[in-house]
C-alpha positions in Angstrom: 32.5 -41.8 22.7 29.1 -43.5 23.2 27.5 -40.9 21.3 29.8 -41.1 18.1 29.2 -45.0 18.6 25.6 -44.4 18.2 25.2 -41.7 15.4 27.5 -44.3 13.2 25.2 -47.1 13.8 22.3 -44.3 12.6 24.4 -43.6 9.5 24.6 -47.8 8.7 21.1 -47.9 9.0 19.9 -44.9 6.8 22.2 -46.5 4.1 20.5 -49.9 4.6 17.1 -48.3 4.7 18.0 -46.6 1.6 18.6 -49.8 -0.2 15.3 -51.4 1.1 12.9 -48.4 0.6 9.9 -50.5 0.2 9.9 -51.1 3.9 7.4 -48.5 5.4 7.5 -50.3 8.9 11.3 -50.5 9.1 11.5 -47.2 8.4 9.0 -45.8 10.8 10.6 -48.1 13.4 14.1 -46.4 12.4 12.8 -42.9 12.8 11.1 -43.7 16.1 14.3 -45.0 17.1 16.4 -42.0 16.0 14.1 -39.5 17.6 13.8 -41.2 21.5 17.5 -41.2 21.3 17.8 -37.4 20.1 15.5 -36.5 23.4 17.7 -39.2 25.5 20.6 -36.7 24.5 18.3 -33.9 25.5 17.5 -34.8 28.7 21.0 -36.0 29.5 22.6 -32.5 28.5 20.1 -30.7 30.8 20.9 -33.5 33.9 24.8 -33.1 33.4 24.3 -29.4 33.5 22.1 -29.8 36.7 19.1 -28.5 35.2 15.3 -29.2 35.5 13.8 -31.6 32.9 10.6 -30.3 31.4 7.7 -32.4 31.5 7.1 -31.8 27.2 10.7 -33.6 27.0 9.5 -36.3 29.5 6.3 -36.9 27.4 8.3 -36.7 23.9 10.9 -39.4 25.3 7.8 -41.6 26.4 6.0 -41.2 23.1 8.8 -42.4 21.0 9.7 -45.6 23.2 6.0 -46.5 23.3 5.9 -46.1 19.3 9.1 -48.1 19.1 7.1 -50.8 21.3 4.1 -50.6 19.0 5.8 -50.6 15.7 7.9 -53.9 16.9 4.6 -56.0 17.0 3.9 -55.2 13.2 7.5 -56.4 12.3 6.4 -59.5 11.3 6.3 -61.6 8.1 5.4 -65.0 6.7 8.8 -64.8 4.8 11.9 -66.7 6.6 14.4 -64.0 5.3 12.5 -60.8 5.8 11.3 -62.2 9.1 15.2 -62.6 9.7 15.6 -59.1 8.8 13.0 -57.7 11.1 14.2 -60.1 14.3 17.9 -58.6 13.8 16.6 -54.9 13.2 14.5 -55.2 16.5 17.4 -56.8 18.5 19.5 -54.0 17.3 17.5 -51.2 18.3 17.0 -52.8 21.7 20.4 -52.9 22.1 21.3 -49.4 21.4 18.3 -47.9 23.3 19.4 -49.9 26.4 22.9 -48.5 26.1 21.4 -44.7 25.5 18.9 -44.8 28.3 20.0 -47.1 30.7 24.4 -46.8 30.4 25.2 -44.0 28.5 24.8 -41.7 31.9 24.4 -42.8 35.5 22.1 -39.6 36.0 19.9 -40.6 32.8 19.5 -44.0 33.8 18.6 -43.0 37.4 16.0 -40.7 35.7 14.6 -43.2 33.5 14.3 -45.9 36.2 11.9 -43.6 37.7 9.9 -43.5 34.6 9.6 -47.3 34.3 7.8 -47.5 37.6 5.2 -44.4 36.7 1.8 -46.1 36.0 0.8 -42.9 33.8 4.1 -43.3 31.8 2.8 -46.2 29.5 6.4 -47.6 29.5 5.4 -51.3 30.1 5.5 -52.3 26.5 8.6 -50.8 25.6 10.1 -52.3 28.9 8.9 -56.0 27.8 10.3 -55.1 23.8 13.5 -54.8 25.7 13.4 -57.6 27.6 12.2 -60.3 24.7 15.0 -58.9 22.2 17.7 -59.0 24.8 17.1 -62.0 26.3 20.3 -64.1 26.1 18.4 -67.3 24.7 16.9 -65.2 21.9 20.2 -63.9 21.0 21.7 -67.3 21.0 18.8 -68.2 18.5 19.4 -65.4 16.6 22.9 -65.9 16.3 22.4 -69.7 15.3 19.9 -68.3 12.3 22.6 -65.6 10.9 24.9 -68.2 11.1 23.2 -70.6 8.8 22.1 -67.5 6.8 26.0 -66.4 6.3 26.7 -69.7 4.6 23.9 -69.0 1.9 23.3 -65.6 1.5 20.3 -64.4 -0.6 21.5 -61.6 -2.5 18.1 -61.1 -4.6 16.0 -60.5 -1.5 15.0 -57.1 -0.6 15.8 -58.0 3.1 19.1 -58.9 2.3 20.8 -55.6 2.4 19.6 -54.8 5.8 20.6 -58.3 7.3 24.3 -57.6 5.8 24.5 -54.2 7.1 23.4 -55.0 10.5 25.5 -55.0 13.9 24.3 -58.5 14.6 25.3 -60.0 11.4 28.8 -58.0 11.2 29.5 -59.7 15.2 28.4 -63.3 13.5 30.8 -62.6 10.7 33.6 -61.6 12.7 33.3 -65.1 14.6 31.5 -63.4 17.9 28.8 -64.2 19.9 25.6 -62.1 19.7 25.5 -62.6 23.7 27.9 -59.3 23.9 24.6 -57.6 22.9 22.7 -58.9 26.1 23.1 -56.6 29.2 22.0 -59.1 31.6 19.5 -56.7 33.4 16.8 -54.8 31.7 16.3 -52.4 33.1 17.0 -52.4 36.9 19.7 -51.5 39.5 23.1 -51.0 38.0 25.5 -51.1 41.0 25.9 -49.5 44.6 25.3 -46.1 43.2 21.8 -46.7 42.2 21.1 -48.5 45.3 22.5 -45.8 47.3 20.1 -43.1 45.3 17.3 -45.1 45.8 18.3 -45.7 49.6 18.2 -41.9 50.3 15.4 -41.0 47.9 13.2 -43.3 50.2 14.6 -42.5 53.5 14.5 -38.7 52.8 11.0 -39.1 51.2 9.8 -40.8 54.8 11.2 -38.5 56.8 9.9 -35.4 55.0 6.8 -37.2 54.9 6.6 -37.9 58.6 7.1 -34.2 59.2 4.8 -32.9 56.8 2.3 -35.2 58.0 2.6 -33.9 61.5 2.6 -29.9 61.0 -0.3 -30.4 58.5 -2.5 -31.0 61.1 -1.7 -27.7 62.5 -3.3 -24.3 62.3 -4.6 -21.8 64.6 -7.9 -20.1 62.8 -10.0 -20.6 59.8 -9.1 -19.2 56.3 -9.8 -15.4 56.1 -12.5 -16.6 52.8 -14.1 -19.6 54.4 -17.9 -19.7 54.3 -18.0 -16.2 52.8 -21.0 -16.4 50.4 -19.6 -13.3 48.3 -16.1 -14.6 47.8 -17.6 -18.2 46.4 -20.2 -16.4 44.7 -17.2 -14.4 42.6 -15.3 -17.7 42.7 -18.0 -19.7 40.9 -18.6 -17.3 38.2 -15.3 -16.9 37.2 -14.0 -20.3 36.8 -13.8 -22.2 33.4 -12.5 -25.5 32.7 -8.8 -26.5 33.3 -8.3 -23.1 35.1 -5.4 -23.0 37.4 -6.0 -21.9 41.2 -3.6 -20.7 43.6 -4.3 -20.1 47.4 -2.5 -19.3 50.5 -3.5 -20.5 53.8 -1.7 -18.4 56.2 -3.4 -19.9 59.2 -1.3 -23.5 58.5 2.0 -24.3 59.4 2.6 -26.0 56.2 2.5 -22.7 54.3 5.0 -21.3 56.5 7.5 -24.0 55.1 6.6 -23.1 51.7 8.7 -20.2 50.0 7.0 -17.6 48.3 3.4 -15.8 48.6 1.2 -19.1 47.5 0.9 -22.3 49.3 -1.3 -24.8 47.1 -2.1 -25.1 43.4 -4.4 -27.0 41.8 -7.0 -27.4 38.5 -10.7 -26.6 38.0 -12.3 -30.0 36.4 -15.6 -28.1 35.7 -19.1 -28.5 36.0 -21.4 -31.2 33.9 -23.0 -28.5 32.3 -19.6 -26.9 31.2 -18.3 -30.2 30.2 -21.3 -31.2 28.2 -20.8 -27.5 26.1 -17.3 -28.6 25.4 -18.5 -32.1 24.6 -16.3 -33.8 27.0 -18.8 -35.2 29.5 -19.5 -38.3 27.6 -16.2 -39.2 26.9 -15.1 -42.5 28.4 -12.4 -40.9 30.4 -15.0 -39.0 32.4 -17.2 -42.1 33.2 -15.6 -42.7 36.8 -16.1 -39.0 38.1 -19.7 -38.0 36.9 -20.5 -38.6 40.4 -17.9 -36.4 42.0 -18.7 -33.7 39.6 -22.4 -34.0 40.5 -21.3 -33.7 43.8 -19.5 -30.7 43.5 -16.2 -32.2 43.8 -14.8 -29.7 41.1 -11.4 -29.1 41.6 -8.4 -31.7 41.0 -5.4 -31.4 43.3 -2.6 -33.6 44.8 -2.7 -33.8 48.3 -0.7 -35.7 50.8 -2.9 -38.6 50.4 -2.6 -38.3 46.7 -4.7 -37.3 44.1 -8.1 -35.8 45.3 -10.8 -33.5 44.6 -12.5 -30.9 46.9 -15.2 -28.8 46.5 -15.2 -24.8 45.6 -15.9 -24.7 49.5 -13.0 -26.2 50.6 -10.7 -24.4 48.1 -12.0 -21.0 50.0 -10.7 -22.3 53.2 -7.9 -19.9 52.7 -6.6 -16.1 53.2 -6.0 -16.1 49.7 -7.3 -17.7 46.1 -6.5 -16.7 42.5 -7.4 -18.1 39.2 -5.1 -18.1 36.1 -6.2 -18.9 32.9 -3.8 -20.4 29.8 -4.7 -18.7 26.8 -3.6 -21.7 24.5 -7.0 -23.2 25.9 -9.3 -20.4 25.2 -7.7 -20.1 21.8 -8.3 -23.9 20.8 -4.9 -24.0 20.3 -4.4 -26.8 23.0 -6.6 -30.3 22.8 -8.8 -30.1 25.6 -9.3 -33.7 26.3 -5.4 -34.8 25.9 -4.7 -32.1 28.9 -7.7 -33.6 31.0 -6.0 -37.4 30.4 -2.5 -36.0 31.2 -4.4 -34.6 34.8 -5.9 -37.9 35.6 -3.1 -39.9 34.6 -1.3 -38.9 37.9 -4.2 -40.9 39.5 -2.2 -43.7 42.0 0.9 -41.7 42.4 1.9 -40.5 45.9 2.8 -37.2 47.3 6.8 -36.1 46.3 8.0 -35.1 50.2 11.3 -34.9 48.5 9.7 -31.9 46.1 11.7 -33.1 43.0 10.7 -32.0 39.8 12.8 -34.6 38.1 10.7 -36.9 39.3 7.3 -38.5 37.9 6.3 -41.8 40.3 6.0 -39.0 43.1 4.6 -35.6 42.8 3.8 -32.3 44.4 0.6 -29.9 44.1 2.8 -27.9 41.7 4.2 -30.7 39.7 0.8 -32.0 39.0 -0.2 -28.8 37.4 3.3 -28.5 35.4 2.6 -32.4 34.0 -0.6 -31.4 33.2 0.2 -28.4 31.4 3.6 -29.9 30.1 4.0 -26.8 27.5 4.4 -24.2 29.9 7.6 -23.1 30.9 8.1 -23.9 34.6 10.4 -22.2 36.9 12.1 -24.0 40.0 14.5 -23.4 42.8 17.2 -25.5 43.4 17.0 -26.9 47.0 19.1 -29.3 48.4 20.7 -30.2 45.1 17.0 -31.2 43.7 14.6 -29.0 41.5 11.3 -27.7 43.3 8.4 -26.4 41.7 6.7 -24.0 44.0 3.4 -22.5 43.8 4.5 -19.1 43.4 6.7 -20.5 40.1 3.1 -20.8 38.8 2.5 -17.3 39.7 5.0 -15.8 38.4 4.4 -16.9 34.7 2.0 -14.0 34.7 5.4 -12.2 34.6 6.2 -13.1 31.3 3.6 -12.5 28.4 5.2 -14.9 26.4 4.0 -17.9 28.5 0.0 -17.1 27.6 -0.9 -17.5 31.2 -3.4 -14.4 32.3 -5.1 -13.6 35.8 -8.9 -13.9 35.8 -9.3 -13.4 39.6 -7.6 -12.3 43.0 -9.3 -12.4 46.0 -7.9 -11.7 49.2 -10.0 -12.0 52.5 -9.8 -10.4 55.8 -11.3 -10.3 59.7 -14.9 -10.0 59.6 -16.0 -11.5 56.2 -13.9 -8.6 54.4 -13.0 -9.3 50.8 -11.0 -7.5 48.5 -10.6 -8.5 45.0 -7.5 -7.1 43.6 -5.9 -6.5 40.3 -2.9 -8.1 38.5 -0.6 -5.5 39.9 -1.3 -6.6 43.5 -1.0 -9.9 42.6 2.4 -9.3 41.2 3.1 -7.5 44.2 2.4 -10.3 46.4 4.6 -12.8 45.1 7.3 -10.5 44.5 7.9 -9.6 48.4 
């Protein structure tokens, strides 16, 4: 019923928009709201079906919610009636979006409550938009203005059609208070269900984190590729900016707890020379990383301690290492800087010891890669009711040519400095075992 209600509201808004075609700002605002609602329905359908949310959908939702907050700032006018119509539109939009994202579905609400606190999500302006427009005193003020307008309407104004077709005006005309549009919370915890989810998530993350930190220190030998100059030379010669790196550390207890062949995933940042060649070195986004890059810390990775940077030598402290390349990058079909921005936006996040791919405030090494390459079709396993992306899910994209992910290197070490450079068939065989 709620979806039918929202759809009906959109029809009303579209009708009023056609009557006031001169207002490009209103039309853009309404379009962004419709797009944000459509994405919410898609995410809700996936959650209800027990599926995994793609990073693409998350970024899409964020984009439209950010647009709404930004466009709302431009909806201002010196004309009193036009300003009233803008205020009415913003209240109605805030009300509908709050219902859609925070009240339509408990699963959708829990999912997006995680987004509000994601430092890379950029949703603080949208949250402020909701708070300002759904503030009870603001609703009372707007109700007073609409009651005054109802006594003396101005049909000659272009803004009149938008006002009289709006939900707030309909409530006022039927002698109802606009307080019914204010939810009382924007958006926090909604009852015991949310509290229970929060407590369980925090508890399980701490327990799993304690276990992970303990076993992470246990290893019984050095990685077969560690200190191997031949392997390092091959590794360095193959790598290109934004290559995906997988490694297997069969000498560590942590790898025994991860299903599949590979135990870790990372992204190659690139050398100063490579980034200059791409015209990216002087971009302000890289300013804070110049020193790290010059120190040889060229691999971005999510570890138990947060987003970190490692050297190629450190990355080769493993038994196996693989390099995968996304063809969309080499073909120039993706904006390199945007991918770097998405990767670096993961700064400040903590490690996701719950291994839940449907959260973004805490992420694993593979979720870091998935957040960066949000357009790739990431697989997952359902573990204890949560969707987990393992390093082998990264590797398995090689099985499907449509993903556009290609193997560029697969090295396997052995005792006494032995190094094998294996082909794609050997790689596929390793991940199928």
